[in-house]
N, C-alpha and C positions, 0 to 999 in steps of 0.2 A: 208339538213342535218337532219331535224326533221323527215322525212321519214324513213331514215336509223336508227335513234334512236328508232322510234316507232316499226320498225320491230325487232330491237334488243331486246327491252322490250317485245314483244309478244313471241319472241323465248324463252326468260328467263321464262315468265310466263308459257308456255307450259312445258318446260323441268322441272320446279319445280313440277308442277301438275303430269307429268308423273312419276317423281321420287318418289313423295309421294305415288301414286297408287301402283307402283311397289314394295315399301317398306312394304306396308300393305299386299300385295299378297305374297311376300317372308316370312313375318312373320307367315301368315296363313299356309303356306306350311311346313315351318321348325319348327315351334313351336307347332302348332296344328294339324299338319299332315292332313290338309285340302287342297284338289286340288282347285284351282280357278274355279269359275263358267265360262262355256265358254263364255257366254255373256260378262263378265267382260273383258276377254281376247280380244274379238273382239273389245270392245269400246277402249281398250289401243292401239290396231293395228291401228284403225281409227285415234285416236288421233295422233300416230307416224306418220301416212300418212299425215295429216293436217299440222304437223310440217314440214316434208320434203318439202311439196309444199310451205309452207311459206319461208323456206330457200332457195329453188330453184328459187324462185320468184325474187331474188336480181339480 
C-alpha cells in the first residue's frame, strides 16, 4: 500500500509543478505578450512525459 501512496504523492507533486509552470507561461503570453522560450516548452513536455511514464507504471 505504501508504494501506491508514494506513486500517488509523486504524481500530485509533478502535477502541481506542471500547473505552476504552465500558469507562469500563460500569464507571460496573455499579460506581457511574450512567447515562451522553446527550451521552457521542451522542459515542460519532458516533465509531462515523465509523469505519463510514472502513471503508466502502475
